[in-house]
SETITOR-373987 format. One record per atom (N, C-alpha, C): residue in one letter; residue number from 1; x, y, z. Coordinates in steps of 0.05 Angstrom, whole numbers, plus 5000, padded with zeros to 4 digits. Each point is the difference from the previous one (the first is absolute). Example, Ala and Ser with C-alpha at 12.3 -4.5 7.8 and 13.67 -1.06 7.14 Angstrom:
BEGIN
["a",1,[5264,4886,5156]] ["a",1,[4982,5024,5000]] ["a",1,[5018,5024,5000]] ["s",2,[4993,5021,4986]] ["s",2,[5016,5024,5001]] ["s",2,[4985,5022,5014]] 
***
This chain:
BEGIN
["m",1,[0994,2136,7558]] ["m",1,[5015,5010,4982]] ["m",1,[4999,5034,4998]] ["f",2,[5016,5008,4994]] ["f",2,[4995,5032,4993]] ["f",2,[4996,5006,4980]] ["l",3,[4978,5018,4982]] ["l",3,[5004,4992,4972]] ["l",3,[5019,5036,4986]] ["h",4,[5008,4987,4981]] ["h",4,[5019,5027,4993]] ["h",4,[4997,4996,4969]] ["v",5,[5001,5032,4992]] ["v",5,[4998,4992,4960]] ["v",5,[5032,5010,4999]] ["r",6,[5001,4977,4979]] ["r",6,[5026,4994,4989]] ["r",6,[5007,5016,4972]] ["e",7,[4973,4997,4987]] ["e",7,[5005,5019,4973]] ["e",7,[4975,5015,5000]] ["a",8,[4999,5018,4983]] ["a",8,[4976,5007,4999]] ["a",8,[5004,5017,4965]] ["r",9,[4979,5003,4986]] ["r",9,[5002,5009,4970]] ["r",9,[4964,5020,4987]] ["h",10,[5009,5020,5006]] ["h",10,[4978,5021,4984]] ["h",10,[4988,4987,4975]] ["l",11,[4975,4996,5000]] ["l",11,[4995,4985,4971]] ["l",11,[4983,5022,4987]] ["r",12,[4978,5009,5017]] ["r",12,[4988,5029,4982]] ["r",12,[4984,5008,5020]] ["d",13,[4993,5030,4993]] ["d",13,[4984,5005,5019]] ["d",13,[5008,5004,5028]] ["y",14,[4978,4985,5019]] ["y",14,[5010,4997,5027]] ["y",14,[5004,4970,5006]] ["t",15,[5010,4986,4983]] ["t",15,[4998,4972,4998]] ["t",15,[5030,4994,5003]] ["v",16,[5008,4975,5017]] ["v",16,[5023,4989,5010]] ["v",16,[5003,4973,5003]] ["e",17,[5025,4991,4985]] ["e",17,[5002,4976,5002]] ["e",17,[5021,4996,5026]] ["l",18,[4990,4981,5013]] ["l",18,[5018,4998,5025]] ["l",18,[5012,4974,5008]] ["f",19,[5020,4994,5013]] ["f",19,[5015,4969,5003]] ["f",19,[5000,5006,5027]] ["f",20,[4995,4983,5021]] ["f",20,[5004,4993,5028]] ["f",20,[5022,4980,5003]] ["n",21,[5012,4994,5022]] ["n",21,[5011,4984,5008]] ["n",21,[4994,4977,5013]] ["d",22,[4979,4991,4993]] ["d",22,[4982,4975,5003]] ["d",22,[5001,4983,4977]] ["g",23,[5004,5019,4983]] ["g",23,[5004,4981,4971]] ["g",23,[4972,5013,4980]] ["r",24,[4978,5010,5013]] ["r",24,[4985,5012,4989]] ["r",24,[5005,5030,4977]] ["q",25,[4979,4998,4973]] ["q",25,[5005,5022,4990]] ["q",25,[4975,5008,4986]] ["g",26,[4989,5022,5007]] ["g",26,[4979,5006,4991]] ["g",26,[5000,5034,4991]] ["v",27,[4972,5011,4997]] ["v",27,[4991,5025,4985]] ["v",27,[4978,5018,5019]] ["a",28,[5010,5020,5008]] ["a",28,[4989,5020,5014]] ["a",28,[4991,5027,4984]] ["d",29,[4968,5008,5002]] ["d",29,[4993,5021,4997]] ["d",29,[5004,5024,5017]] ["l",30,[5020,5007,5009]] ["l",30,[4998,5021,5023]] ["l",30,[4986,5020,4999]] ["r",31,[4988,5007,4984]] ["r",31,[4983,5031,4996]] ["r",31,[4984,5005,5027]] ["p",32,[4984,4981,5007]] ["p",32,[4980,4998,5025]] ["p",32,[5017,5019,5021]] ["a",33,[5025,4988,5005]] ["a",33,[5018,5009,5027]] ["a",33,[5009,5026,4997]] ["l",34,[4998,5016,4976]] ["l",34,[5015,5025,4993]] ["l",34,[4982,5023,5011]] ["s",35,[5000,5005,5026]] ["s",35,[4981,5019,5016]] ["s",35,[5021,5007,5020]] ["g",36,[4991,5024,5008]] ["g",36,[5017,5021,5027]] ["g",36,[5025,5006,4985]] ["p",37,[5010,5018,5017]] ["p",37,[5029,5020,4996]] ["p",37,[5022,4986,4988]] ["a",38,[5001,4980,5005]] ["a",38,[5029,4983,4995]] ["a",38,[4990,4983,4968]] ["f",39,[4977,4993,5000]] ["f",39,[4994,4990,4973]] ["f",39,[4995,5015,4983]] ["e",40,[4979,5022,5009]] ["e",40,[4996,5015,4962]] ["e",40,[5016,5006,4984]] ["p",41,[5026,5004,5006]] ["p",41,[5018,5004,4979]] ["p",41,[5006,4979,4981]] ["l",42,[4990,4979,5010]] ["l",42,[5008,4980,4988]] ["l",42,[4970,4990,4976]] ["l",43,[4984,5014,5009]] ["l",43,[4974,5005,4970]] ["l",43,[5017,5009,4977]] ["d",44,[5020,5013,5003]] ["d",44,[5013,5006,4968]] ["d",44,[5015,4973,4991]] ["v",45,[4987,4983,4986]] ["v",45,[5016,4976,4989]] ["v",45,[5031,5005,4989]] ["e",46,[5006,5019,4997]] ["e",46,[5030,5006,4999]] ["e",46,[5015,4996,5021]] ["v",47,[4986,5018,5018]] ["v",47,[5017,4996,5031]] ["v",47,[4993,4963,5010]] ["f",48,[4967,4994,5001]] ["f",48,[5004,4967,5007]] ["f",48,[5015,4985,4997]] ["s",49,[5009,5005,4968]] ["s",49,[5016,4981,4986]] ["s",49,[5033,5005,5007]] ["q",50,[5009,5016,5018]] ["q",50,[5022,4998,5009]] ["q",50,[5001,4984,5029]] ["l",51,[4982,4980,4999]] ["l",51,[5005,4984,5031]] ["l",51,[5028,4980,4994]] ["r",52,[5015,4993,5022]] ["r",52,[5019,4989,5003]] ["r",52,[4995,4975,5021]] ["v",53,[5022,4980,5007]] ["v",53,[4993,4987,5025]] ["v",53,[5025,5009,5016]] ["d",54,[4991,5009,5021]] ["d",54,[5023,5006,5025]] ["d",54,[5005,4975,5011]] ["t",55,[5028,4996,4999]] ["t",55,[5002,4970,5016]] ["t",55,[5004,5004,5035]] ["e",56,[4993,5018,5010]] ["e",56,[5006,5009,5025]] ["e",56,[4967,4991,5008]] ["l",57,[4987,5011,4987]] ["l",57,[4975,4996,5011]] ["l",57,[4981,4978,4990]] ["d",58,[5009,4987,4972]] ["d",58,[4994,4978,4992]] ["d",58,[4976,5001,4983]] ["t",59,[4997,5030,4993]] ["t",59,[4973,4999,4985]] ["t",59,[5005,5030,4975]] ["i",60,[4980,5007,4989]] ["i",60,[5004,5015,4984]] ["i",60,[4991,5028,5009]] ["v",61,[5025,5016,4992]] ["v",61,[4998,5033,5009]] ["v",61,[4999,5015,4973]] ["w",62,[4990,5027,5007]] ["w",62,[5003,5021,4978]] ["w",62,[5019,5023,5007]] ["p",63,[5009,5015,4984]] ["p",63,[5012,5021,5001]] ["p",63,[4995,5021,5023]] ["n",64,[4975,5006,5006]] ["n",64,[4987,5010,5020]] ["n",64,[5002,4993,5020]] ["g",65,[5009,4977,5012]] ["g",65,[4998,4987,5023]] ["g",65,[4977,4974,5004]] ["a",66,[4980,5008,4985]] ["a",66,[4978,4978,5008]] ["a",66,[4999,4974,4991]] ["d",67,[4994,4979,5014]] ["d",67,[5011,4977,5002]] ["d",67,[4972,4984,5014]] ["l",68,[4990,4974,4987]] ["l",68,[4985,4987,5009]] ["l",68,[5014,4972,5010]] ["a",69,[4983,4989,5020]] ["a",69,[5008,4982,5015]] ["a",69,[5002,4971,4977]] ["p",70,[5020,4985,5006]] ["p",70,[4994,4972,4986]] ["p",70,[4975,4985,5005]] ["e",71,[4986,4998,5016]] ["e",71,[4979,4991,5006]] ["e",71,[4981,5010,4983]] ["f",72,[4995,5023,5005]] ["f",72,[4980,5012,4981]] ["f",72,[5007,4996,4973]] ["l",73,[5024,5004,4983]] ["l",73,[5004,4988,4975]] ["l",73,[4991,4974,5000]] ["y",74,[5008,4982,5012]] ["y",74,[4990,4968,4999]] ["y",74,[4973,4994,4997]] ["f",75,[4994,5016,5017]] ["f",75,[4961,5002,5001]] ["f",75,[4991,5006,4974]] ["q",76,[5010,5029,4993]] ["q",76,[4990,5004,4971]] ["q",76,[5008,4986,4981]] ["a",77,[5013,4984,4999]] ["a",77,[5019,4986,4977]] ["a",77,[4978,4965,5000]] ["f",78,[4993,5001,5021]] ["f",78,[4989,4965,5009]] ["f",78,[4974,4999,5015]] ["k",79,[4979,5019,4998]] ["k",79,[4983,5005,5015]] ["k",79,[4971,4979,4997]] ["h",80,[5005,4991,4966]] ["h",80,[4977,4978,4994]] ["h",80,[5016,4977,5006]] ["e",81,[5022,4992,5010]] ["e",81,[5003,4970,5003]] ["e",81,[4993,4990,5021]] ["p",82,[4988,4976,4993]] ["p",82,[4979,4990,5026]] ["p",82,[5032,4990,5022]] ["d",83,[5016,4998,4992]] ["d",83,[5009,4980,5019]] ["d",83,[5019,5024,5020]] ["l",84,[4997,5022,4990]] ["l",84,[5010,5020,5022]] ["l",84,[4980,5018,5011]] ["q",85,[4972,4995,5002]] ["q",85,[4985,5008,5014]] ["q",85,[5000,5002,5033]] ["e",86,[5005,4981,5011]] ["e",86,[5008,5000,5027]] ["e",86,[5018,5021,5007]] ["r",87,[5024,4991,4990]] ["r",87,[5025,5018,5002]] ["r",87,[4990,5037,5006]] ["f",88,[4983,5007,4979]] ["f",88,[4994,5028,4994]] ["f",88,[4984,5005,5023]] ["r",89,[4976,4984,5002]] ["r",89,[4991,5001,5023]] ["r",89,[5010,5004,5032]] ["s",90,[5015,4988,4999]] ["s",90,[5029,5007,5025]] ["s",90,[5008,5019,4996]] ["w",91,[5004,5012,4984]] ["w",91,[5013,5029,4988]] ["w",91,[4984,5026,5010]] ["g",92,[4975,4992,4997]] ["g",92,[4973,5022,5000]] ["g",92,[4996,5015,4974]] ["y",93,[5008,4983,4975]] ["y",93,[4994,5005,4975]] ["y",93,[4972,4998,4993]] ["i",94,[4988,4977,5011]] ["i",94,[4968,4989,4996]] ["i",94,[4991,4992,5025]] ["d",95,[4971,4998,4998]] ["d",95,[4986,4991,5024]] ["d",95,[5000,4972,5003]] 
***
């Protein structure tokens, strides 16, 4: 199954509530991902809060063209869930 972000909502600072096509809902702090030329403008919370779900990419995007892979968002939202550790390992997010 391919992961898709169905809904997303800015909560505060760099925190986003995410709803995925597998029925899971979670919250992710994306601050650690905001480095590099495409993401540095998002350090302005006003700009970060302008995120939206792109229905063609099935993930969140920002007006400057930045986006994050749905799998990365899923990992950020659920990285501490024991039942998902093997999946995250197969994706290369953990050793």
